[in-house]
C-alpha positions in Angstrom: 16.0 14.1 27.0 14.2 10.8 26.3 11.9 11.6 29.2 10.9 14.9 27.5 10.0 13.0 24.3 7.9 10.5 26.2 6.3 13.2 28.4 5.2 15.2 25.4 4.1 12.1 23.5 6.2 13.2 20.6 7.6 9.7 20.1 4.1 8.2 20.1 2.8 10.8 17.6 5.8 10.2 15.3 5.4 6.4 15.4 1.7 6.7 14.7 2.2 9.0 11.7 5.0 6.8 10.4 2.7 3.7 10.7 0.0 5.5 8.8 2.4 6.5 6.0 3.6 2.9 5.7 0.1 1.5 5.6 -1.0 4.0 2.9 2.0 3.0 0.7 1.3 -0.6 1.3 -2.4 -0.1 0.3 -1.3 1.7 -2.9 1.1 -1.1 -3.7 -1.5 -3.8 -3.3 -4.0 -1.8 -5.4 -1.6 -1.4 -8.2 -0.6 -5.0 -8.1 -4.2 -6.2 -8.3 -4.9 -3.8 -11.1 -2.0 -5.0 -13.2 -2.9 -8.7 -12.6 -6.5 -8.0 -13.6 -5.3 -6.2 -16.7 -3.1 -9.1 -17.7 -5.8 -11.6 -17.0 -8.3 -9.7 -19.2 -5.7 -9.4 -22.0 -5.1 -13.2 -21.8 -8.8 -14.0 -22.0 -9.4 -11.6 -24.8 -6.5 -13.2 -26.7 -8.2 -16.6 -26.3 -11.5 -15.2 -27.5 -9.9 -13.8 -30.7 -8.4 -17.2 -31.5 -11.8 -19.0 -31.6 
């Protein structure tokens, strides 16, 4: 049965698709984190500007 999976490249296709899904989720996670940090940084700077 394992030989059938390897012969048809089903395992390779599955692993490739799984890797793409993981990378897409990782990219989205990094984008959201950077956006949140940028927003907090801008809010912090605008707070300092209002104090002056």
